[in-house]
N, C-alpha and C positions, 0 to 999 in steps of 0.2 A: 597357531592352531587352537589354542585354548579359547581365544576370543570367538572362534567359529562355533564353539559348542554353547555359547551363552544363549543362542536362540534355538537350541535343539528342541525339536518337537513343535515349534511355532510356525514352520513353513517359511521362515525368513533366514537369509544368509547373514552372517556377521560381516562387518565392514571389511575385515581382512580378506575374506573369501570373495567379496564383491570386487575388491581391488585386484586380486589375483586373476579372477575371471576376465575382468575388463582388460587387463594388461595382455593376457593371452589372446583374447579376441582381436585386439589391435594388432598384435604381432602376426596373427594368421591372415587378417584381411588387408594389411598394409599394401602388399604387392598387387592386390586386385583393384585398388582405388584408381590407379592410373590406366587401367585396361579399357579399351573401347567397348562400347555396347555392340553386341552382334547385330548384324543387319536384320535377322528375323525378329529379334526382340524390338528393334526400332520400328519395324513395320507393324508389329502388333500394337505397340503403344500409339502409333499414329492412327491406326484403324479404330482403336478404342476412343481416341479423342474425337475423330470424325463422328462416330456413333453417338457420343455424348452431345455433340453440337446439334446433330439431327434431332435427338430426343428433346433437347432444350427448345428447339424451334416449334416442336409439336405440342409442347406442354402449354 
């Protein structure tokens, strides 16, 4: 914890805090990585791609 205070007031996190945060985020999101993308999200992504292609042809 003392290392976290070395950057106090600078708007930067110490290396130890960065490591703890990264470890916790990986722990939280690990179960989500293998989840399928919901159909409505897939449809939205495909619609955006089609729109980008149309705009590319018009440019």
